PDB file of N, H, CA, C and O in Angstrom:
ATOM      1  N   UNK A   1      -4.385 -12.041  16.021  1.00  0.00           N
ATOM      2  CA  UNK A   1      -4.134 -12.653  14.355  1.00  0.00           C
ATOM      3  C   UNK A   1      -5.437 -13.539  14.045  1.00  0.00           C
ATOM      4  O   UNK A   1      -5.981 -14.342  14.803  1.00  0.00           O
ATOM      5  N   UNK A   2      -5.716 -13.265  13.029  1.00  0.00           N
ATOM      6  H   UNK A   2      -5.275 -12.612  12.413  1.00  0.00           H
ATOM      7  CA  UNK A   2      -7.024 -13.991  12.582  1.00  0.00           C
ATOM      8  C   UNK A   2      -6.757 -15.541  12.290  1.00  0.00           C
ATOM      9  O   UNK A   2      -5.903 -15.846  11.457  1.00  0.00           O
ATOM     10  N   UNK A   3      -7.400 -16.405  12.892  1.00  0.00           N
ATOM     11  H   UNK A   3      -8.094 -16.157  13.568  1.00  0.00           H
ATOM     12  CA  UNK A   3      -7.121 -17.628  12.948  1.00  0.00           C
ATOM     13  C   UNK A   3      -7.191 -18.473  11.494  1.00  0.00           C
ATOM     14  O   UNK A   3      -6.730 -19.610  11.386  1.00  0.00           O
ATOM     15  N   UNK A   4      -7.832 -17.752  10.405  1.00  0.00           N
ATOM     16  H   UNK A   4      -8.206 -16.829  10.493  1.00  0.00           H
ATOM     17  CA  UNK A   4      -7.869 -18.365   9.033  1.00  0.00           C
ATOM     18  C   UNK A   4      -6.398 -18.051   8.418  1.00  0.00           C
ATOM     19  O   UNK A   4      -6.199 -18.659   7.367  1.00  0.00           O
ATOM     20  N   UNK A   5      -5.627 -17.458   8.732  1.00  0.00           N
ATOM     21  H   UNK A   5      -5.789 -16.964   9.587  1.00  0.00           H
ATOM     22  CA  UNK A   5      -4.278 -17.294   8.473  1.00  0.00           C
ATOM     23  C   UNK A   5      -3.157 -17.971   9.284  1.00  0.00           C
ATOM     24  O   UNK A   5      -1.969 -17.763   9.034  1.00  0.00           O
ATOM     25  N   UNK A   6      -3.548 -18.730  10.192  1.00  0.00           N
ATOM     26  H   UNK A   6      -4.513 -18.899  10.395  1.00  0.00           H
ATOM     27  CA  UNK A   6      -2.706 -19.253  11.103  1.00  0.00           C
ATOM     28  C   UNK A   6      -1.816 -20.374  10.583  1.00  0.00           C
ATOM     29  O   UNK A   6      -0.699 -20.617  11.039  1.00  0.00           O
ATOM     30  N   UNK A   7      -2.417 -21.052   9.566  1.00  0.00           N
ATOM     31  H   UNK A   7      -3.324 -20.855   9.195  1.00  0.00           H
ATOM     32  CA  UNK A   7      -1.535 -22.174   9.107  1.00  0.00           C
ATOM     33  C   UNK A   7      -0.357 -21.548   7.892  1.00  0.00           C
ATOM     34  O   UNK A   7       0.765 -21.998   7.663  1.00  0.00           O
ATOM     35  N   UNK A   8      -0.942 -20.554   7.339  1.00  0.00           N
ATOM     36  H   UNK A   8      -1.854 -20.189   7.526  1.00  0.00           H
ATOM     37  CA  UNK A   8      -0.069 -19.957   6.380  1.00  0.00           C
ATOM     38  C   UNK A   8       1.124 -19.101   7.062  1.00  0.00           C
ATOM     39  O   UNK A   8       2.279 -19.094   6.635  1.00  0.00           O
ATOM     40  N   UNK A   9       0.661 -18.378   8.193  1.00  0.00           N
ATOM     41  H   UNK A   9      -0.277 -18.384   8.540  1.00  0.00           H
ATOM     42  CA  UNK A   9       1.777 -17.700   8.841  1.00  0.00           C
ATOM     43  C   UNK A   9       2.823 -18.575   9.530  1.00  0.00           C
ATOM     44  O   UNK A   9       4.002 -18.234   9.616  1.00  0.00           O
ATOM     45  N   UNK A  10       2.259 -19.901  10.096  1.00  0.00           N
ATOM     46  H   UNK A  10       1.300 -20.178  10.026  1.00  0.00           H
ATOM     47  CA  UNK A  10       3.034 -21.122  10.670  1.00  0.00           C
ATOM     48  C   UNK A  10       4.178 -21.466   9.390  1.00  0.00           C
ATOM     49  O   UNK A  10       5.366 -21.560   9.701  1.00  0.00           O
ATOM     50  N   UNK A  11       3.826 -21.615   8.187  1.00  0.00           N
ATOM     51  H   UNK A  11       2.862 -21.538   7.934  1.00  0.00           H
ATOM     52  CA  UNK A  11       4.469 -22.009   7.217  1.00  0.00           C
ATOM     53  C   UNK A  11       5.463 -20.855   6.738  1.00  0.00           C
ATOM     54  O   UNK A  11       6.574 -21.114   6.277  1.00  0.00           O
ATOM     55  N   UNK A  12       5.039 -19.746   6.865  1.00  0.00           N
ATOM     56  H   UNK A  12       4.136 -19.535   7.240  1.00  0.00           H
ATOM     57  CA  UNK A  12       6.125 -18.758   6.411  1.00  0.00           C
ATOM     58  C   UNK A  12       7.242 -18.554   7.533  1.00  0.00           C
ATOM     59  O   UNK A  12       8.425 -18.310   7.298  1.00  0.00           O
ATOM     60  N   UNK A  13       6.701 -18.687   8.709  1.00  0.00           N
ATOM     61  H   UNK A  13       5.739 -18.886   8.900  1.00  0.00           H
ATOM     62  CA  UNK A  13       7.760 -18.589   9.925  1.00  0.00           C
ATOM     63  C   UNK A  13       8.552 -19.550   9.924  1.00  0.00           C
ATOM     64  O   UNK A  13       9.717 -19.397  10.291  1.00  0.00           O
ATOM     65  N   UNK A  14       8.041 -20.805   9.483  1.00  0.00           N
ATOM     66  H   UNK A  14       7.094 -20.929   9.185  1.00  0.00           H
ATOM     67  CA  UNK A  14       9.045 -22.223   9.509  1.00  0.00           C
ATOM     68  C   UNK A  14      10.100 -21.875   8.355  1.00  0.00           C
ATOM     69  O   UNK A  14      11.272 -22.219   8.508  1.00  0.00           O
ATOM     70  N   UNK A  15       9.741 -21.276   7.339  1.00  0.00           N
ATOM     71  H   UNK A  15       8.789 -20.996   7.214  1.00  0.00           H
ATOM     72  CA  UNK A  15      10.453 -21.154   5.817  1.00  0.00           C
ATOM     73  C   UNK A  15      11.472 -19.845   6.562  1.00  0.00           C
ATOM     74  O   UNK A  15      12.691 -19.919   6.409  1.00  0.00           O
ATOM     75  N   UNK A  16      11.026 -18.991   7.145  1.00  0.00           N
ATOM     76  H   UNK A  16      10.035 -18.932   7.270  1.00  0.00           H
ATOM     77  CA  UNK A  16      12.050 -17.762   7.582  1.00  0.00           C
ATOM     78  C   UNK A  16      13.075 -18.227   8.323  1.00  0.00           C
ATOM     79  O   UNK A  16      14.202 -17.756   8.173  1.00  0.00           O
ATOM     80  N   UNK A  17      12.760 -19.434   9.421  1.00  0.00           N
ATOM     81  H   UNK A  17      11.844 -19.817   9.544  1.00  0.00           H
ATOM     82  CA  UNK A  17      13.700 -20.122  10.265  1.00  0.00           C
ATOM     83  C   UNK A  17      15.016 -20.631   9.328  1.00  0.00           C
ATOM     84  O   UNK A  17      16.186 -20.630   9.708  1.00  0.00           O
ATOM     85  N   UNK A  18      14.504 -21.079   7.963  1.00  0.00           N
ATOM     86  H   UNK A  18      13.553 -21.080   7.654  1.00  0.00           H
ATOM     87  CA  UNK A  18      15.447 -21.994   7.353  1.00  0.00           C
ATOM     88  C   UNK A  18      16.478 -20.838   6.669  1.00  0.00           C
ATOM     89  O   UNK A  18      17.664 -21.051   6.418  1.00  0.00           O
ATOM     90  N   UNK A  19      15.819 -19.663   6.443  1.00  0.00           N
ATOM     91  H   UNK A  19      14.855 -19.489   6.647  1.00  0.00           H
ATOM     92  CA  UNK A  19      16.701 -18.689   5.361  1.00  0.00           C
ATOM     93  C   UNK A  19      18.063 -18.400   6.021  1.00  0.00           C
ATOM     94  O   UNK A  19      18.188 -18.024   7.186  1.00  0.00           O
ATOM     95  N   UNK A  20      19.128 -18.629   5.102  1.00  0.00           N
ATOM     96  H   UNK A  20      19.027 -18.934   4.155  1.00  0.00           H
ATOM     97  CA  UNK A  20      20.382 -18.099   5.507  1.00  0.00           C
ATOM     98  C   UNK A  20      21.009 -16.893   4.489  1.00  0.00           C
ATOM     99  O   UNK A  20      22.066 -16.327   4.769  1.00  0.00           O
ATOM    100  N   UNK A  21      20.207 -16.568   3.249  1.00  0.00           N
ATOM    101  H   UNK A  21      19.349 -17.028   3.022  1.00  0.00           H
ATOM    102  CA  UNK A  21      21.069 -15.599   2.504  1.00  0.00           C
ATOM    103  C   UNK A  21      19.610 -15.142   1.790  1.00  0.00           C
ATOM    104  O   UNK A  21      18.510 -15.692   1.736  1.00  0.00           O
ATOM    105  N   UNK A  22      20.142 -13.854   1.263  1.00  0.00           N
ATOM    106  H   UNK A  22      21.036 -13.407   1.306  1.00  0.00           H
ATOM    107  CA  UNK A  22      18.943 -13.215   0.432  1.00  0.00           C
ATOM    108  C   UNK A  22      18.163 -13.900  -0.533  1.00  0.00           C
ATOM    109  O   UNK A  22      16.946 -13.837  -0.705  1.00  0.00           O
ATOM    110  N   UNK A  23      19.354 -14.826  -1.380  1.00  0.00           N
ATOM    111  H   UNK A  23      20.343 -14.878  -1.240  1.00  0.00           H
ATOM    112  CA  UNK A  23      18.945 -15.747  -2.653  1.00  0.00           C
ATOM    113  C   UNK A  23      17.588 -16.677  -1.971  1.00  0.00           C
ATOM    114  O   UNK A  23      16.586 -16.985  -2.616  1.00  0.00           O
ATOM    115  N   UNK A  24      17.855 -17.042  -0.449  1.00  0.00           N
ATOM    116  H   UNK A  24      18.669 -16.792   0.074  1.00  0.00           H
ATOM    117  CA  UNK A  24      16.672 -17.970  -0.068  1.00  0.00           C
ATOM    118  C   UNK A  24      15.391 -17.083   0.289  1.00  0.00           C
ATOM    119  O   UNK A  24      14.297 -17.643   0.356  1.00  0.00           O
ATOM    120  N   UNK A  25      15.495 -15.847   0.496  1.00  0.00           N
ATOM    121  H   UNK A  25      16.384 -15.392   0.442  1.00  0.00           H
ATOM    122  CA  UNK A  25      14.271 -15.038   0.773  1.00  0.00           C
ATOM    123  C   UNK A  25      13.560 -15.115  -0.622  1.00  0.00           C
ATOM    124  O   UNK A  25      12.368 -15.416  -0.670  1.00  0.00           O
ATOM    125  N   UNK A  26      14.270 -14.849  -1.741  1.00  0.00           N
ATOM    126  H   UNK A  26      15.238 -14.605  -1.702  1.00  0.00           H
ATOM    127  CA  UNK A  26      13.838 -14.566  -2.902  1.00  0.00           C
ATOM    128  C   UNK A  26      13.129 -15.838  -3.274  1.00  0.00           C
ATOM    129  O   UNK A  26      12.054 -15.848  -3.873  1.00  0.00           O
ATOM    130  N   UNK A  27      13.823 -16.973  -2.868  1.00  0.00           N
ATOM    131  H   UNK A  27      14.696 -16.965  -2.381  1.00  0.00           H
ATOM    132  CA  UNK A  27      13.107 -18.622  -3.334  1.00  0.00           C
ATOM    133  C   UNK A  27      11.970 -18.612  -2.769  1.00  0.00           C
ATOM    134  O   UNK A  27      11.243 -19.455  -3.293  1.00  0.00           O
ATOM    135  N   UNK A  28      11.355 -17.922  -1.752  1.00  0.00           N
ATOM    136  H   UNK A  28      11.946 -17.237  -1.326  1.00  0.00           H
ATOM    137  CA  UNK A  28      10.364 -18.077  -1.088  1.00  0.00           C
ATOM    138  C   UNK A  28       8.994 -18.015  -1.921  1.00  0.00           C
ATOM    139  O   UNK A  28       7.988 -18.675  -1.662  1.00  0.00           O
ATOM    140  N   UNK A  29       9.147 -17.094  -2.974  1.00  0.00           N
ATOM    141  H   UNK A  29       9.965 -16.558  -3.184  1.00  0.00           H
ATOM    142  CA  UNK A  29       8.195 -16.924  -3.733  1.00  0.00           C
ATOM    143  C   UNK A  29       7.687 -15.680  -4.131  1.00  0.00           C
ATOM    144  O   UNK A  29       8.285 -14.720  -3.644  1.00  0.00           O
ATOM    145  N   UNK A  30       6.665 -15.403  -4.949  1.00  0.00           N
ATOM    146  H   UNK A  30       6.179 -16.183  -5.345  1.00  0.00           H
ATOM    147  CA  UNK A  30       6.502 -14.131  -5.337  1.00  0.00           C
ATOM    148  C   UNK A  30       5.661 -13.116  -4.576  1.00  0.00           C
ATOM    149  O   UNK A  30       4.648 -13.544  -4.022  1.00  0.00           O
ATOM    150  N   UNK A  31       5.928 -11.962  -4.491  1.00  0.00           N
ATOM    151  H   UNK A  31       6.751 -11.615  -4.940  1.00  0.00           H
ATOM    152  CA  UNK A  31       5.507 -11.151  -3.750  1.00  0.00           C
ATOM    153  C   UNK A  31       6.251 -10.551  -2.220  1.00  0.00           C
ATOM    154  O   UNK A  31       5.883  -9.799  -1.318  1.00  0.00           O
ATOM    155  N   UNK A  32       7.308 -11.237  -2.478  1.00  0.00           N
ATOM    156  H   UNK A  32       7.608 -11.848  -3.211  1.00  0.00           H
ATOM    157  CA  UNK A  32       8.472 -10.972  -1.290  1.00  0.00           C
ATOM    158  C   UNK A  32       9.122  -9.940  -1.768  1.00  0.00           C
ATOM    159  O   UNK A  32       9.422 -10.000  -2.961  1.00  0.00           O
ATOM    160  N   UNK A  33       9.443  -8.949  -1.134  1.00  0.00           N
ATOM    161  H   UNK A  33       9.199  -8.900  -0.165  1.00  0.00           H
ATOM    162  CA  UNK A  33      10.196  -7.730  -1.640  1.00  0.00           C
ATOM    163  C   UNK A  33      10.789  -7.176  -0.450  1.00  0.00           C
ATOM    164  O   UNK A  33      10.539  -7.616   0.672  1.00  0.00           O
ATOM    165  N   UNK A  34      11.672  -6.092  -0.708  1.00  0.00           N
ATOM    166  H   UNK A  34      11.876  -5.734  -1.619  1.00  0.00           H
ATOM    167  CA  UNK A  34      12.349  -5.404   0.189  1.00  0.00           C
ATOM    168  C   UNK A  34      11.483  -4.145   0.268  1.00  0.00           C
ATOM    169  O   UNK A  34      10.946  -3.721  -0.755  1.00  0.00           O
ATOM    170  N   UNK A  35      11.331  -3.539   1.436  1.00  0.00           N
ATOM    171  H   UNK A  35      11.768  -3.884   2.267  1.00  0.00           H
ATOM    172  CA  UNK A  35      10.369  -2.350   1.630  1.00  0.00           C
ATOM    173  C   UNK A  35      11.307  -1.168   1.308  1.00  0.00           C
ATOM    174  O   UNK A  35      12.513  -1.290   1.094  1.00  0.00           O
ATOM    175  N   UNK A  36      10.618  -0.019   1.296  1.00  0.00           N
ATOM    176  H   UNK A  36       9.638   0.080   1.469  1.00  0.00           H
ATOM    177  CA  UNK A  36      11.241   1.172   0.985  1.00  0.00           C
ATOM    178  C   UNK A  36      10.609   2.360   2.146  1.00  0.00           C
ATOM    179  O   UNK A  36       9.863   1.933   3.028  1.00  0.00           O
ATOM    180  N   UNK A  37      10.890   3.614   2.106  1.00  0.00           N
ATOM    181  H   UNK A  37      11.496   3.961   1.389  1.00  0.00           H
ATOM    182  CA  UNK A  37      10.632   4.524   3.168  1.00  0.00           C
ATOM    183  C   UNK A  37      11.161   4.213   4.703  1.00  0.00           C
ATOM    184  O   UNK A  37      12.326   3.900   4.949  1.00  0.00           O
ATOM    185  N   UNK A  38      10.224   4.337   5.596  1.00  0.00           N
ATOM    186  H   UNK A  38       9.278   4.592   5.395  1.00  0.00           H
ATOM    187  CA  UNK A  38      10.701   4.199   6.762  1.00  0.00           C
ATOM    188  C   UNK A  38      10.790   2.947   7.087  1.00  0.00           C
ATOM    189  O   UNK A  38      11.369   2.727   8.151  1.00  0.00           O
ATOM    190  N   UNK A  39      10.311   1.857   6.374  1.00  0.00           N
ATOM    191  H   UNK A  39       9.841   2.035   5.510  1.00  0.00           H
ATOM    192  CA  UNK A  39      10.551   0.503   6.283  1.00  0.00           C
ATOM    193  C   UNK A  39      11.553  -0.116   5.451  1.00  0.00           C
ATOM    194  O   UNK A  39      11.601  -1.287   5.073  1.00  0.00           O
ATOM    195  N   UNK A  40      12.433   0.942   5.195  1.00  0.00           N
ATOM    196  H   UNK A  40      12.393   1.893   5.502  1.00  0.00           H
ATOM    197  CA  UNK A  40      13.409   0.215   4.157  1.00  0.00           C
ATOM    198  C   UNK A  40      14.614  -0.971   4.451  1.00  0.00           C
ATOM    199  O   UNK A  40      15.336  -1.559   3.646  1.00  0.00           O
ATOM    200  N   UNK A  41      14.523  -1.075   5.982  1.00  0.00           N
ATOM    201  H   UNK A  41      13.936  -0.597   6.636  1.00  0.00           H
ATOM    202  CA  UNK A  41      15.253  -1.958   6.464  1.00  0.00           C
ATOM    203  C   UNK A  41      14.581  -3.354   6.501  1.00  0.00           C
ATOM    204  O   UNK A  41      15.153  -4.308   7.028  1.00  0.00           O
ATOM    205  N   UNK A  42      13.404  -3.453   5.953  1.00  0.00           N
ATOM    206  H   UNK A  42      12.939  -2.678   5.524  1.00  0.00           H
ATOM    207  CA  UNK A  42      12.814  -4.597   6.139  1.00  0.00           C
ATOM    208  C   UNK A  42      12.589  -5.338   4.840  1.00  0.00           C
ATOM    209  O   UNK A  42      12.850  -4.784   3.772  1.00  0.00           O
ATOM    210  N   UNK A  43      12.179  -6.402   4.884  1.00  0.00           N
ATOM    211  H   UNK A  43      11.967  -6.852   5.752  1.00  0.00           H
ATOM    212  CA  UNK A  43      11.323  -7.392   3.819  1.00  0.00           C
ATOM    213  C   UNK A  43      10.119  -7.585   4.112  1.00  0.00           C
ATOM    214  O   UNK A  43       9.755  -7.582   5.288  1.00  0.00           O
ATOM    215  N   UNK A  44       9.233  -7.801   3.043  1.00  0.00           N
ATOM    216  H   UNK A  44       9.529  -7.804   2.087  1.00  0.00           H
ATOM    217  CA  UNK A  44       7.785  -8.182   3.519  1.00  0.00           C
ATOM    218  C   UNK A  44       7.408  -9.359   2.716  1.00  0.00           C
ATOM    219  O   UNK A  44       7.831  -9.640   1.595  1.00  0.00           O
ATOM    220  N   UNK A  45       6.499 -10.056   3.482  1.00  0.00           N
ATOM    221  H   UNK A  45       6.155  -9.827   4.393  1.00  0.00           H
ATOM    222  CA  UNK A  45       5.847 -11.485   2.830  1.00  0.00           C
ATOM    223  C   UNK A  45       3.916 -11.154   3.069  1.00  0.00           C
ATOM    224  O   UNK A  45       3.218 -10.853   4.036  1.00  0.00           O
ATOM    225  N   UNK A  46       3.720 -11.357   1.938  1.00  0.00           N
ATOM    226  H   UNK A  46       4.287 -11.602   1.151  1.00  0.00           H
ATOM    227  CA  UNK A  46       2.159 -11.128   1.762  1.00  0.00           C
ATOM    228  C   UNK A  46       1.291 -12.371   2.476  1.00  0.00           C
ATOM    229  O   UNK A  46       1.361 -13.545   2.113  1.00  0.00           O
ATOM    230  N   UNK A  47       0.473 -11.873   3.550  1.00  0.00           N
ATOM    231  H   UNK A  47       0.417 -10.919   3.845  1.00  0.00           H
ATOM    232  CA  UNK A  47      -0.024 -12.965   4.183  1.00  0.00           C
ATOM    233  C   UNK A  47      -1.685 -12.977   3.606  1.00  0.00           C
ATOM    234  O   UNK A  47      -2.288 -14.004   3.296  1.00  0.00           O
ATOM    235  N   UNK A  48      -2.127 -11.880   3.561  1.00  0.00           N
ATOM    236  H   UNK A  48      -1.638 -11.045   3.813  1.00  0.00           H
ATOM    237  CA  UNK A  48      -3.654 -11.547   2.966  1.00  0.00           C
ATOM    238  C   UNK A  48      -3.622 -10.106   2.272  1.00  0.00           C
ATOM    239  O   UNK A  48      -2.596  -9.431   2.178  1.00  0.00           O
ATOM    240  N   UNK A  49      -4.545  -9.826   1.925  1.00  0.00           N
ATOM    241  H   UNK A  49      -5.378 -10.374   2.002  1.00  0.00           H
ATOM    242  CA  UNK A  49      -4.901  -8.538   1.075  1.00  0.00           C
ATOM    243  C   UNK A  49      -4.227  -7.357   1.839  1.00  0.00           C
ATOM    244  O   UNK A  49      -3.565  -6.630   1.098  1.00  0.00           O
ATOM    245  N   UNK A  50      -4.249  -6.992   3.200  1.00  0.00           N
ATOM    246  H   UNK A  50      -4.786  -7.582   3.802  1.00  0.00           H
ATOM    247  CA  UNK A  50      -3.881  -6.031   3.838  1.00  0.00           C
ATOM    248  C   UNK A  50      -2.742  -6.542   4.642  1.00  0.00           C
ATOM    249  O   UNK A  50      -1.912  -5.654   4.838  1.00  0.00           O
ATOM    250  N   UNK A  51      -2.416  -7.749   5.201  1.00  0.00           N
ATOM    251  H   UNK A  51      -3.090  -8.471   5.043  1.00  0.00           H
ATOM    252  CA  UNK A  51      -1.565  -8.024   6.136  1.00  0.00           C
ATOM    253  C   UNK A  51      -0.563  -8.775   5.797  1.00  0.00           C
ATOM    254  O   UNK A  51      -0.640  -9.809   5.133  1.00  0.00           O
ATOM    255  N   UNK A  52       0.813  -8.078   6.423  1.00  0.00           N
ATOM    256  H   UNK A  52       0.875  -7.238   6.962  1.00  0.00           H
ATOM    257  CA  UNK A  52       2.174  -8.775   6.069  1.00  0.00           C
ATOM    258  C   UNK A  52       2.874  -9.196   6.936  1.00  0.00           C
ATOM    259  O   UNK A  52       2.508  -8.830   8.053  1.00  0.00           O
ATOM    260  N   UNK A  53       3.934  -9.957   6.910  1.00  0.00           N
ATOM    261  H   UNK A  53       4.231 -10.254   6.002  1.00  0.00           H
ATOM    262  CA  UNK A  53       4.754 -10.518   7.808  1.00  0.00           C
ATOM    263  C   UNK A  53       6.183  -9.608   7.203  1.00  0.00           C
ATOM    264  O   UNK A  53       6.632  -9.767   6.068  1.00  0.00           O
ATOM    265  N   UNK A  54       6.689  -8.760   8.105  1.00  0.00           N
ATOM    266  H   UNK A  54       6.324  -8.630   9.027  1.00  0.00           H
ATOM    267  CA  UNK A  54       7.936  -7.992   7.924  1.00  0.00           C
ATOM    268  C   UNK A  54       9.033  -8.588   8.808  1.00  0.00           C
ATOM    269  O   UNK A  54       8.888  -9.123   9.908  1.00  0.00           O
ATOM    270  N   UNK A  55      10.130  -8.396   8.131  1.00  0.00           N
ATOM    271  H   UNK A  55      10.247  -7.961   7.238  1.00  0.00           H
ATOM    272  CA  UNK A  55      11.220  -8.892   8.846  1.00  0.00           C
ATOM    273  C   UNK A  55      12.685  -8.162   8.290  1.00  0.00           C
ATOM    274  O   UNK A  55      12.978  -7.781   7.157  1.00  0.00           O
ATOM    275  N   UNK A  56      13.378  -8.136   9.412  1.00  0.00           N
ATOM    276  H   UNK A  56      13.140  -8.446  10.332  1.00  0.00           H
ATOM    277  CA  UNK A  56      14.954  -7.793   8.858  1.00  0.00           C
ATOM    278  C   UNK A  56      15.936  -9.228   8.657  1.00  0.00           C
ATOM    279  O   UNK A  56      15.707 -10.321   9.175  1.00  0.00           O
ATOM    280  N   UNK A  57      17.026  -8.894   7.797  1.00  0.00           N
ATOM    281  H   UNK A  57      17.211  -8.006   7.375  1.00  0.00           H
ATOM    282  CA  UNK A  57      17.635  -9.956   7.595  1.00  0.00           C
ATOM    283  C   UNK A  57      19.160  -9.458   7.662  1.00  0.00           C
ATOM    284  O   UNK A  57      19.508  -8.518   6.948  1.00  0.00           O
ATOM    285  N   UNK A  58      19.833  -9.930   8.303  1.00  0.00           N
ATOM    286  H   UNK A  58      19.550 -10.694   8.883  1.00  0.00           H
ATOM    287  CA  UNK A  58      21.319  -9.766   8.256  1.00  0.00           C
ATOM    288  C   UNK A  58      22.341 -10.819   8.565  1.00  0.00           C
ATOM    289  O   UNK A  58      22.222 -11.420   9.633  1.00  0.00           O
ATOM    290  N   UNK A  59      23.211 -11.079   7.855  1.00  0.00           N
ATOM    291  H   UNK A  59      23.307 -10.591   6.987  1.00  0.00           H
ATOM    292  CA  UNK A  59      24.479 -11.848   8.395  1.00  0.00           C
ATOM    293  C   UNK A  59      23.581 -13.370   8.638  1.00  0.00           C
ATOM    294  O   UNK A  59      23.614 -14.035   9.673  1.00  0.00           O
ATOM    295  N   UNK A  60      22.978 -13.619   7.685  1.00  0.00           N
ATOM    296  H   UNK A  60      22.951 -13.078   6.844  1.00  0.00           H
ATOM    297  CA  UNK A  60      22.340 -15.045   7.651  1.00  0.00           C
ATOM    298  C   UNK A  60      21.109 -15.220   8.600  1.00  0.00           C
ATOM    299  O   UNK A  60      20.467 -16.270   8.619  1.00  0.00           O
ATOM    300  N   UNK A  61      20.806 -14.133   9.394  1.00  0.00           N
ATOM    301  H   UNK A  61      21.327 -13.280   9.379  1.00  0.00           H
ATOM    302  CA  UNK A  61      19.698 -14.310  10.427  1.00  0.00           C
ATOM    303  C   UNK A  61      18.517 -13.429  10.050  1.00  0.00           C
ATOM    304  O   UNK A  61      18.658 -12.383   9.417  1.00  0.00           O
ATOM    305  N   UNK A  62      17.113 -13.995  10.553  1.00  0.00           N
ATOM    306  H   UNK A  62      16.999 -14.845  11.068  1.00  0.00           H
ATOM    307  CA  UNK A  62      16.257 -13.284  10.313  1.00  0.00           C
ATOM    308  C   UNK A  62      15.652 -12.726  11.639  1.00  0.00           C
ATOM    309  O   UNK A  62      15.443 -13.589  12.492  1.00  0.00           O
ATOM    310  N   UNK A  63      15.307 -11.345  11.993  1.00  0.00           N
ATOM    311  H   UNK A  63      15.477 -10.644  11.300  1.00  0.00           H
ATOM    312  CA  UNK A  63      14.925 -10.901  13.121  1.00  0.00           C
ATOM    313  C   UNK A  63      14.024  -9.587  12.998  1.00  0.00           C
ATOM    314  O   UNK A  63      13.753  -9.039  11.930  1.00  0.00           O
ATOM    315  N   UNK A  64      13.616  -9.182  14.227  1.00  0.00           N
ATOM    316  H   UNK A  64      13.836  -9.627  15.095  1.00  0.00           H
ATOM    317  CA  UNK A  64      12.667  -8.171  14.274  1.00  0.00           C
ATOM    318  C   UNK A  64      11.289  -8.325  13.477  1.00  0.00           C
ATOM    319  O   UNK A  64      10.712  -7.410  12.889  1.00  0.00           O
ATOM    320  N   UNK A  65      10.840  -9.763  13.575  1.00  0.00           N
ATOM    321  H   UNK A  65      11.309 -10.506  14.052  1.00  0.00           H
ATOM    322  CA  UNK A  65       9.635 -10.091  12.789  1.00  0.00           C
ATOM    323  C   UNK A  65       8.502  -9.685  13.197  1.00  0.00           C
ATOM    324  O   UNK A  65       8.204  -9.936  14.365  1.00  0.00           O
ATOM    325  N   UNK A  66       7.664  -9.026  12.442  1.00  0.00           N
ATOM    326  H   UNK A  66       7.907  -8.821  11.493  1.00  0.00           H
ATOM    327  CA  UNK A  66       6.127  -8.545  12.838  1.00  0.00           C
ATOM    328  C   UNK A  66       5.205  -8.828  11.746  1.00  0.00           C
ATOM    329  O   UNK A  66       5.418  -8.988  10.544  1.00  0.00           O
ATOM    330  N   UNK A  67       4.130  -8.852  12.433  1.00  0.00           N
ATOM    331  H   UNK A  67       3.957  -8.722  13.409  1.00  0.00           H
ATOM    332  CA  UNK A  67       2.932  -8.911  11.555  1.00  0.00           C
ATOM    333  C   UNK A  67       1.856  -7.978  11.640  1.00  0.00           C
ATOM    334  O   UNK A  67       1.110  -7.999  12.618  1.00  0.00           O
ATOM    335  N   UNK A  68       1.676  -7.018  10.547  1.00  0.00           N
ATOM    336  H   UNK A  68       2.282  -7.001   9.752  1.00  0.00           H
ATOM    337  CA  UNK A  68       0.989  -5.753  10.465  1.00  0.00           C
ATOM    338  C   UNK A  68       0.043  -5.463   9.383  1.00  0.00           C
ATOM    339  O   UNK A  68      -0.017  -6.345   8.527  1.00  0.00           O
ATOM    340  N   UNK A  69      -0.670  -4.497   9.223  1.00  0.00           N
ATOM    341  H   UNK A  69      -0.621  -3.780   9.918  1.00  0.00           H
ATOM    342  CA  UNK A  69      -1.349  -3.970   8.280  1.00  0.00           C
ATOM    343  C   UNK A  69      -0.714  -2.426   7.910  1.00  0.00           C
ATOM    344  O   UNK A  69      -1.170  -1.355   8.310  1.00  0.00           O
ATOM    345  N   UNK A  70       0.635  -2.661   6.907  1.00  0.00           N
ATOM    346  H   UNK A  70       1.005  -3.531   6.583  1.00  0.00           H
ATOM    347  CA  UNK A  70       1.125  -1.359   6.721  1.00  0.00           C
ATOM    348  C   UNK A  70       0.439  -0.582   5.714  1.00  0.00           C
ATOM    349  O   UNK A  70       1.110   0.379   5.336  1.00  0.00           O
ATOM    350  N   UNK A  71      -0.674  -0.700   5.172  1.00  0.00           N
ATOM    351  H   UNK A  71      -1.218  -1.481   5.478  1.00  0.00           H
ATOM    352  CA  UNK A  71      -1.171  -0.005   3.927  1.00  0.00           C
ATOM    353  C   UNK A  71      -2.216   0.988   4.471  1.00  0.00           C
ATOM    354  O   UNK A  71      -2.825   1.728   3.698  1.00  0.00           O
TER     355      UNK A  71
END
């Protein structure tokens, strides 16, 4: 993980820890969206031009969190 993004990633992960609804996810800001295709069960948050944090959300819980370049 590039060190220049460590603070941003920490903020995102802290925010995800507080999420309890899809409305909370959307309220985190622009660029957050539900994915499609093979990753249709995941949400995505932009970290940099190519990298995203993706995660699943169900019943008030965030899980299967990953950091990847899916483009």
